[in-house]
GUTIPA-10933 format. One line per field, with one value per residue (C-alpha): residue in one letter; y, x, z; residue number from 1. Coordinates in Angstrom, 2 decimals. Layout:
% GUTIPA-10933
resn	[A / ...];
y	[Y / ...];
x	[X / ...];
z	[Z / ...];
resi	[NUM / ...];
% end
This chain:
% GUTIPA-10933
resn	[M / T / G / D / L / P / A / V / V / L / D / C / R / G / K / P / C / P / L / P / I / I / E / L / A / R / H / I / A / D / V / P / V / G / E / L / L / G / V / A / A / T / D / A / A / A / A / V / D / V / P / A / W / C / R / M / R / G / Q / E / Y / A / G / E / L / A / A / H / D / G / V / P / V / Y / V / V / R / R / L / G];
y	[6.77 / 8.87 / 12.48 / 13.40 / 15.55 / 15.50 / 17.88 / 17.82 / 16.97 / 16.17 / 17.75 / 14.49 / 15.33 / 14.26 / 12.76 / 9.02 / 5.80 / 5.73 / 9.58 / 9.51 / 6.87 / 8.68 / 11.81 / 10.07 / 8.58 / 12.10 / 13.87 / 11.20 / 13.04 / 16.32 / 15.35 / 14.45 / 10.86 / 10.26 / 13.15 / 12.40 / 13.00 / 12.85 / 12.03 / 13.26 / 11.67 / 10.89 / 8.23 / 4.74 / 2.73 / 4.86 / 3.21 / -0.07 / 1.74 / 3.73 / 0.78 / -1.47 / 1.27 / 1.52 / -2.22 / -2.37 / 0.69 / 0.22 / 3.14 / 3.07 / 3.46 / 5.55 / 5.21 / 7.82 / 11.31 / 12.72 / 16.62 / 19.64 / 18.56 / 14.98 / 13.80 / 11.05 / 11.37 / 8.34 / 9.06 / 7.82 / 7.88 / 8.61 / 5.89 / 6.35];
x	[0.14 / 3.54 / 3.61 / 2.03 / -1.22 / -3.67 / -3.72 / -7.52 / -9.96 / -13.58 / -16.10 / -18.52 / -19.55 / -23.19 / -23.53 / -24.81 / -23.66 / -22.61 / -22.05 / -18.40 / -17.66 / -19.40 / -17.72 / -14.18 / -14.66 / -15.89 / -12.51 / -9.89 / -8.72 / -8.85 / -5.06 / -1.83 / -0.85 / 0.92 / -0.82 / -3.05 / -6.84 / -8.90 / -12.67 / -13.50 / -16.84 / -19.06 / -20.30 / -19.20 / -19.44 / -16.59 / -14.56 / -14.77 / -15.73 / -12.97 / -10.33 / -12.48 / -12.76 / -8.89 / -8.79 / -11.14 / -10.18 / -5.96 / -5.58 / -3.66 / -5.78 / -2.59 / -4.69 / -6.79 / -6.27 / -8.66 / -10.08 / -9.26 / -12.95 / -12.27 / -13.78 / -12.07 / -10.48 / -9.77 / -7.02 / -6.44 / -3.29 / -4.16 / -2.14 / -3.32];
z	[-0.13 / -0.77 / -0.16 / -3.39 / -3.49 / -6.16 / -9.04 / -9.02 / -5.93 / -7.38 / -4.17 / -4.47 / -0.82 / -0.62 / -4.04 / -3.64 / -5.37 / -8.23 / -8.74 / -7.39 / -9.90 / -12.82 / -11.84 / -11.58 / -14.72 / -16.71 / -15.05 / -15.32 / -18.65 / -16.66 / -15.30 / -17.44 / -17.56 / -14.30 / -12.22 / -9.59 / -9.20 / -5.93 / -5.31 / -1.57 / -0.93 / 1.94 / 0.13 / 2.13 / -1.30 / -2.75 / -0.55 / -2.42 / -5.81 / -6.79 / -5.99 / -8.41 / -10.95 / -10.92 / -11.47 / -14.35 / -16.25 / -15.74 / -13.40 / -10.26 / -6.90 / -5.03 / -1.61 / 0.57 / 1.92 / 4.44 / 3.33 / 5.69 / 7.17 / 7.44 / 4.30 / 2.29 / -0.58 / -2.51 / -4.83 / -8.37 / -10.37 / -14.45 / -16.00 / -19.43];
resi	[1 / 2 / 3 / 4 / 5 / 6 / 7 / 8 / 9 / 10 / 11 / 12 / 13 / 14 / 15 / 16 / 17 / 18 / 19 / 20 / 21 / 22 / 23 / 24 / 25 / 26 / 27 / 28 / 29 / 30 / 31 / 32 / 33 / 34 / 35 / 36 / 37 / 38 / 39 / 40 / 41 / 42 / 43 / 44 / 45 / 46 / 47 / 48 / 49 / 50 / 51 / 52 / 53 / 54 / 55 / 56 / 57 / 58 / 59 / 60 / 61 / 62 / 63 / 64 / 65 / 66 / 67 / 68 / 69 / 70 / 71 / 72 / 73 / 74 / 75 / 76 / 77 / 78 / 79 / 80];
% end
């Protein structure tokens, strides 16, 4: 992942599958095309689900960051 930071980070800590993906789908339009959106999720399935959702929805999976508390933040670049 580049040094870019997400414009928006969704707090999905404690939400079980599939809620992080539902939140991602609901909020992807909250960022302009080309910008990053992060999903902070404690659900282990998000590590697989977010990249798969990006492939299915034509978005770019831009990698993973760690939140200040160590929770993974899965980053998506909105392509359209």
